[in-house]
C-alpha distance (Angstrom), angle and dihedral (degrees) to the residues before:
residue distance angle dihedral
M1 . . .
S2 3.78 . .
V3 3.78 121.7 .
Q4 3.80 121.3 -126.9
I5 3.79 121.0 -150.1
S6 3.78 111.7 -171.5
L7 3.78 144.5 169.3
F8 3.77 116.4 -145.9
G9 3.80 130.9 -153.0
S10 3.78 137.2 -174.7
R11 3.81 142.9 125.0
Y12 3.78 134.0 -59.4
V13 3.80 110.5 -58.2
P14 3.83 120.0 -167.9
T15 3.80 116.8 -148.9
P16 3.81 124.0 -133.4
T17 3.79 98.4 -157.3
Y18 3.81 97.1 77.5
K19 3.80 138.4 5.5
P20 3.81 108.4 -102.8
S21 3.78 122.2 -164.4
K22 3.79 87.7 -129.6
K23 3.76 136.8 18.5
V24 3.77 119.5 -89.1
R25 3.76 125.7 -127.9
L26 3.76 112.6 -144.1
E27 3.78 125.5 -170.9
L28 3.78 104.1 -129.3
E29 3.78 134.7 109.1
K30 3.80 114.9 -83.7
E31 3.79 92.7 -113.4
H32 3.81 88.7 58.9
S33 3.80 94.1 59.8
A34 3.82 93.4 120.6
E35 3.80 91.4 52.8
A36 3.79 88.2 43.8
K37 3.78 92.0 57.0
E38 3.79 91.9 49.0
L39 3.79 92.7 46.9
V40 3.80 94.8 51.3
G41 3.77 90.9 50.3
R42 3.80 92.6 50.2
I43 3.81 93.5 46.8
C44 3.79 91.6 49.9
G45 3.79 90.6 47.1
S46 3.79 92.3 48.8
L47 3.80 92.0 49.3
A48 3.82 93.2 42.4
V49 3.80 93.1 -127.1
D50 3.79 129.0 132.8
D51 3.79 97.5 -135.2
F52 3.76 144.2 -30.6
E53 3.77 134.8 -162.5
L54 3.77 124.3 -130.0
G55 3.77 124.2 -160.3
E56 3.77 128.9 -113.3
L57 3.78 112.1 -95.4
R58 3.80 110.2 -115.5
K59 3.78 94.6 -161.4
H60 3.78 137.2 3.8
E61 3.78 117.2 -116.6
E62 3.78 126.2 -176.9
A63 3.77 129.5 175.9
S64 3.77 129.1 -170.0
F65 3.77 111.6 -145.4
P66 3.83 113.2 -130.2
G67 3.78 95.6 -130.5
S68 3.76 146.6 7.3
W69 3.78 136.6 -58.4
E70 3.80 85.5 -82.0
T71 3.81 88.3 64.2
L72 3.79 91.0 50.9
L73 3.80 92.5 45.9
S74 3.80 92.6 51.1
I75 3.79 89.8 90.2
A76 3.83 91.7 62.1
P77 3.84 98.6 73.6
F78 3.81 90.0 40.4
A79 3.81 90.9 55.1
A80 3.81 90.9 44.5
Y81 3.82 90.6 52.9
V82 3.81 92.9 50.1
A83 3.81 89.7 46.9
E84 3.81 91.2 53.1
H85 3.80 100.8 38.7
G86 3.78 103.9 25.0
T87 3.79 91.7 -132.5
R88 3.80 141.7 76.4
P89 3.83 117.0 -84.5
K90 3.80 116.4 -112.3
G91 3.79 94.7 -133.9
L92 3.78 145.8 -16.9
K93 3.80 91.1 -84.4
D94 3.81 88.6 68.3
L95 3.80 91.8 61.8
R96 3.78 123.3 91.6
S97 3.77 121.3 -127.7
L98 3.79 117.1 -99.9
E99 3.80 89.4 -109.0
D100 3.81 91.6 56.8
L101 3.80 96.8 52.2
K102 3.78 110.0 113.0
P103 3.82 131.9 171.6
P104 2.93 148.9 -77.4
F105 3.81 92.9 77.5
G106 3.79 99.4 179.2
D107 3.80 111.9 -150.0
Y108 3.83 93.7 0.5
P109 3.81 109.6 57.5
L110 3.82 94.6 142.6
L111 3.80 99.0 42.1
A112 3.80 96.4 42.7
S113 3.80 92.2 48.2
M114 3.81 96.8 49.2
T115 3.80 90.5 123.4
A116 3.82 85.5 74.8
W117 3.80 92.2 56.7
R118 3.79 116.2 107.3
A119 3.81 128.7 -112.4
T120 3.80 86.9 -101.1
T121 3.80 114.4 33.6
Y122 3.80 126.5 179.8
G123 3.80 121.9 -153.2
V124 3.79 107.7 -142.5
P125 3.84 121.0 -161.3
M126 3.80 93.2 -128.5
D127 3.79 129.0 99.9
F128 3.81 113.5 -111.2
A129 3.77 131.0 137.2
D130 3.79 115.0 -126.8
A131 3.77 138.2 37.8
R132 3.81 108.8 -96.1
V133 3.78 129.5 -147.5
D134 3.79 120.0 -137.0
E135 3.80 102.5 -115.6
E136 3.79 91.6 -150.7
D137 3.79 95.6 48.2
E138 3.79 117.2 23.2
E139 3.80 91.4 -164.3
H140 3.82 88.8 68.6
G141 3.78 129.0 66.3
F142 3.81 145.4 163.4
V143 3.79 135.0 -128.2
S144 3.79 130.9 -177.8
S145 3.80 110.2 -102.7
V146 3.83 85.9 -162.0
R147 3.82 92.1 60.1
L148 3.80 92.1 39.2
L149 3.81 92.4 53.5
S150 3.80 90.4 49.1
E151 3.82 91.5 52.5
L152 3.80 92.8 46.4
N153 3.79 91.1 50.1
R154 3.81 90.0 53.1
L155 3.80 92.5 46.7
G156 3.80 95.8 46.6
P157 3.83 97.6 84.8
S158 3.81 90.6 54.3
L159 3.80 87.4 59.4
G160 3.79 93.6 40.3
L161 3.80 91.6 -111.9
D162 3.78 135.2 129.2
R163 3.82 102.0 154.3
D164 3.79 128.7 55.8
A165 3.80 135.3 -142.4
G166 3.79 92.6 -88.5
E167 3.80 91.2 55.9
L168 3.80 96.0 40.0
G169 3.80 99.4 36.5
P170 3.83 124.0 -111.5
D171 3.82 95.4 -92.4
A172 3.81 93.6 51.2
A173 3.80 90.5 45.3
E174 3.79 91.7 52.7
A175 3.82 90.8 48.3
I176 3.82 90.5 51.9
A177 3.80 91.3 49.8
N178 3.81 91.9 48.8
K179 3.81 89.7 56.2
A180 3.81 94.3 46.1
E181 3.79 99.8 83.7
P182 2.96 130.5 -173.7
F183 3.80 88.0 23.8
G184 3.79 99.7 40.6
D185 3.81 93.8 124.5
Q186 3.80 92.1 50.1
V187 3.80 92.3 47.4
Y188 3.79 93.3 49.3
T189 3.80 91.5 46.4
W190 3.82 90.2 52.3
L191 3.81 92.2 47.6
M192 3.81 92.8 52.1
L193 3.82 99.8 37.2
R194 3.79 93.0 47.2
W195 3.81 90.1 49.8
M196 3.80 92.1 54.4
A197 3.82 95.2 40.7
R198 3.80 91.7 49.0
E199 3.80 93.1 48.9
S200 3.80 89.8 46.9
V201 3.81 92.2 53.7
D202 3.82 96.8 38.8
Q203 3.80 95.9 46.7
K204 3.82 96.5 29.8
V205 3.79 92.4 -124.8
L206 3.79 135.3 132.5
F207 3.75 124.3 -105.5
Q208 3.78 124.7 -159.1
I209 3.78 132.3 -150.5
S210 3.79 114.0 -164.5
């Protein structure tokens, strides 16, 4: 099953689950306004905040991941190795299996613990530490796109990267990943995740992995 990583944009959407001091912009299609209202309320409840304001998406970006969740998760053992050893692994044989990854994960607590992320995960442009589970739907969760972008920026040099797919263009990004053996999956994951996390932080919008 392929993985979709998307940014969403629409108009101001007020939420019914609490009384914010200002309206909330949520990045979902207009026809999803009911789900949007529910989602904002659950995020705010999970983060223990009264309200937050998201920006208006300037452009819509969508990327289809060339593989499965296993492709996406390939960056987790790479990040865990760099956290433990402070250097890039020599090959795939140096990486632990996903099942053997155990904290602490040093500078990469979100990336190295991606196995705990939910089937649908939203990146939220707010600064909070851990991945959160949606209490009303355990298949959904939230991570901080601020923290995720910071981790990806730190990890980039270990992969020889400083620009993402949005900056390079999808075709150039795919070409770079194809030449990055044996770490092609990790490189492509970084290029796509960093693109979405950066856009989320810069534009103050949500991104979704599903």
